[in-house]
C-alpha positions in Angstrom: 35.8 -35.1 5.4 38.0 -32.4 4.1 35.5 -32.7 0.5 32.3 -33.0 2.4 32.5 -30.2 4.3 34.1 -28.4 1.9 30.9 -29.0 -1.1 28.4 -27.3 1.3 30.6 -24.2 2.1 31.2 -23.5 -1.5 27.6 -24.4 -2.0 27.1 -21.2 0.3 29.3 -18.7 -1.2 27.8 -19.3 -4.8 24.3 -18.9 -3.9 25.5 -15.2 -1.8 24.0 -16.8 2.1 24.6 -14.6 4.8 25.7 -17.9 6.6 29.5 -16.9 6.4 29.1 -13.3 8.0 28.4 -12.1 4.8 26.1 -9.4 3.7 22.4 -11.4 1.7 22.2 -9.4 -2.0 19.8 -7.5 -1.7 16.5 -7.4 -4.5 15.8 -3.6 -5.7 12.4 -3.5 -5.4 11.5 0.3 -5.4 8.2 1.0 -3.7 7.0 5.1 -2.0 6.0 6.4 1.2 2.0 6.2 0.7 -1.2 6.0 2.4 -3.2 4.6 0.1 -7.0 3.3 0.1 -8.5 0.3 -1.6 -12.1 -0.8 -2.6 -14.6 -2.7 -4.7 -16.1 -0.9 -7.1 -18.6 -3.3 -7.1 -19.4 -1.3 -3.8 -19.7 1.7 -5.1 -21.5 0.1 -7.3 -19.3 -0.3 -10.1 -18.6 1.3 -14.2 -17.2 4.7 -12.5 -20.4 6.0 -10.5 -18.6 7.6 -8.2 -15.3 9.8 -7.4 -13.0 8.9 -5.1 -10.8 11.3 -3.8 -8.0 11.1 -1.0 -6.2 13.9 0.4 -3.0 13.1 2.9 -1.8 16.1 4.5 -3.2 18.8 1.9 -1.8 16.8 -1.3 -5.3 14.9 -3.2 -5.5 12.4 -5.6 -9.0 10.9 -7.1 -10.0 8.9 -9.6 -13.2 6.8 -10.9 -14.5 3.9 -8.8 -14.0 1.7 -11.1 -16.0 -1.3 -13.5 -17.9 -3.2 -11.3 -16.0 -6.8 -12.4 -12.4 -5.3 -11.5 -12.1 -7.3 -7.6 -10.2 -4.1 -6.4 -9.5 -0.2 -7.1 -7.2 1.6 -5.1 -5.7 4.9 -5.0 -2.5 6.4 -3.4 -0.9 10.1 -2.2 2.8 10.1 -2.6 4.6 11.4 0.7 8.3 12.2 1.4 10.4 9.4 1.5 12.3 11.6 4.9 8.0 11.3 6.3 9.6 9.5 8.8 7.3 7.3 11.7 5.3 10.3 12.0 0.7 10.6 11.8 -0.9 12.6 8.6 -4.3 13.3 8.3 -6.5 11.7 5.3 -9.6 13.1 4.6 -11.5 10.9 2.0 -14.9 11.9 -0.1 -16.6 10.0 -2.8 -19.2 12.2 -4.1 -21.5 10.8 -7.5 -20.5 11.5 -11.0 -24.1 11.8 -12.0 -25.1 14.2 -9.8 -22.2 15.8 -7.9 -23.6 14.8 -4.4 -21.2 13.1 -1.7 -22.5 9.8 -1.1 -19.1 9.3 1.9 -17.0 11.4 3.2 -15.3 10.9 6.4 -11.4 11.5 8.0 -9.0 9.9 10.3 -4.9 10.2 11.6 -3.4 7.7 10.0 -0.3 5.8 11.7 2.3 5.8 9.3 4.7 2.3 10.0 8.0 1.3 8.3 8.9 -1.1 5.3 11.2 -2.3 4.0 10.4 -3.8 0.7 13.9 -5.5 -0.4 14.5 -6.5 3.1 15.1 -4.9 6.6 18.9 -4.1 6.0 18.2 -2.5 1.6 17.1 0.1 0.7 15.2 1.7 0.6 12.8 2.7 3.6 9.5 4.0 3.1 6.3 4.7 5.4 3.1 3.5 4.4 -0.4 3.4 5.4 -3.2 1.8 3.8 -7.8 2.4 4.2 -10.4 1.0 2.4 -13.1 2.7 1.3 -16.5 1.3 2.9 -19.5 3.0 1.2 -21.0 3.0 4.1 -18.8 3.5 6.9 -16.0 5.3 5.5 -12.3 4.9 6.0 -12.1 1.5 7.7 -9.4 -1.1 8.3 -8.9 -3.5 4.8 -7.8 -6.6 7.1 -10.3 -9.2 6.1 -11.1 -7.4 3.1 -12.6 -10.2 -0.2 -11.9 -9.7 -2.9 -14.4 -10.6 -4.5 -18.3 -10.9 -4.4 
């Protein structure tokens, strides 16, 4: 009987589980606080047809739309890690690489949500928001976004 009880307890102790009150071991995934935009390059004509510019609270990043056969592209603006559960202004500007004309322009406010990539009791704590850059609607929710055409 004693052996039958000790074997499972030994297995739990060796695997680092928190069954006996020990903290679970943390993974070491790194993450940053950020606001991101994702899009399908084919939606914007593909082959670097447009330049996507994302600005968050005065800091901007930009890149071209990408190859049309890429299923998804993204752009992120990094935020201070201690920003907390705040709301920040976000602006999207999409311009034609060829003509310089504005294709899409939109702005909103992003409510940052708390993320724990290594588990709730493990660092880091980051604050994020993600939008879809839509060719007609501007900044929308990425929910339900298909990754293939």
